[in-house]
C-alpha positions as CSV (number, residue, x, y, z in Angstrom):
1,M,106.4,113.1,128.8
2,S,104.4,113.6,125.9
3,K,105.9,111.5,122.7
4,Q,106.4,112.6,119.6
5,I,104.0,110.3,117.3
6,I,104.9,112.0,113.6
7,I,108.2,112.0,112.8
8,R,108.7,112.9,109.3
9,P,107.0,112.5,106.2
10,L,108.1,110.0,104.1
11,I,108.8,111.4,100.2
12,T,109.2,108.6,97.7
13,E,108.6,107.8,94.2
14,K,105.7,105.3,95.4
15,S,104.2,107.4,98.2
16,E,104.0,110.9,95.1
17,L,102.5,108.1,93.2
18,L,99.6,107.4,95.9
19,S,99.1,110.9,97.0
20,E,98.3,112.0,93.3
21,N,96.2,109.2,92.6
22,L,94.6,107.7,95.6
23,S,94.8,110.5,98.1
24,Q,97.5,108.5,100.5
25,Y,100.1,110.1,102.1
26,S,103.3,108.4,104.3
27,F,104.6,108.9,107.2
28,V,107.9,107.9,109.4
29,V,106.0,107.5,112.8
30,N,106.5,106.5,116.7
31,K,106.8,102.4,116.5
32,N,104.9,103.3,120.1
33,A,102.0,105.3,118.5
34,N,98.7,103.5,117.4
35,K,96.5,103.9,114.7
36,I,93.6,105.9,116.3
37,E,97.2,108.2,118.1
38,I,98.4,108.4,114.1
39,R,94.9,110.2,113.2
40,K,94.2,112.4,115.6
41,A,97.9,114.2,115.7
42,I,97.8,113.7,111.9
43,E,94.2,115.5,111.8
44,A,95.5,118.2,114.1
45,M,98.5,118.9,112.7
46,Y,97.5,119.3,109.2
47,G,93.8,120.4,109.3
48,V,92.4,117.3,107.2
49,N,89.5,114.7,108.2
50,V,91.3,111.4,107.8
51,D,89.4,108.2,106.6
52,A,91.6,105.3,107.0
53,V,95.3,104.5,108.3
54,N,97.8,101.5,107.3
55,T,100.4,101.3,109.1
56,I,103.3,99.0,108.6
57,I,107.2,98.2,110.6
58,V,110.1,98.3,107.9
59,P,113.0,96.1,109.3
60,G,116.1,97.2,109.4
61,K,118.9,95.9,106.9
62,S,122.5,94.9,106.7
63,K,124.1,97.4,104.6
64,V,128.7,97.0,102.9
65,R,130.0,99.6,101.1
66,N,133.6,99.2,100.0
67,T,135.8,101.7,100.9
68,R,139.7,102.5,100.1
69,T,139.8,100.8,103.3
70,G,137.9,98.0,103.0
71,L,134.7,96.3,103.7
72,Q,132.5,99.1,105.6
73,K,129.8,96.7,107.7
74,G,126.4,98.8,108.6
75,R,122.4,98.8,109.5
76,K,120.1,100.8,108.8
77,P,117.1,100.9,111.5
78,S,113.8,99.6,111.5
79,F,111.2,101.9,111.2
80,K,106.6,102.3,111.5
81,K,105.4,104.0,108.4
82,A,101.7,104.6,108.1
83,I,100.4,105.2,104.8
84,V,97.0,107.7,105.8
85,R,93.7,108.1,103.3
86,L,92.5,111.1,103.8
87,S,88.6,111.9,102.7
88,E,87.7,112.2,99.0
89,G,88.4,116.0,98.0
90,E,91.2,116.7,100.7
91,E,95.2,116.6,100.6
92,I,98.4,117.9,102.3
93,D,100.9,120.4,100.6
94,F,104.2,119.5,101.6
95,F,105.9,121.4,99.9
96,G,103.9,124.5,100.6
97,D,106.4,127.5,100.6
98,I,109.4,126.9,98.2
């Protein structure tokens, strides 16, 4: 049984600035994946050369919102984020056919 390493790309304002200026791309990855597995998965999926992989475990947060029935308390789950730096001149196009 093989685990899915890359869950999805992370598209935020900060990640867009990183990709435009520094050729770095952000992904949500499996919590058990290490940097070597992440590097191999990105190179295989997008056909690019990866220079460096940095990982961060983003902690979960408690959220509270007001509704008509009162306060709703919940929790956002924690996740692992990988910031991948590509070789000079390479890029990943997430919005290719839109």
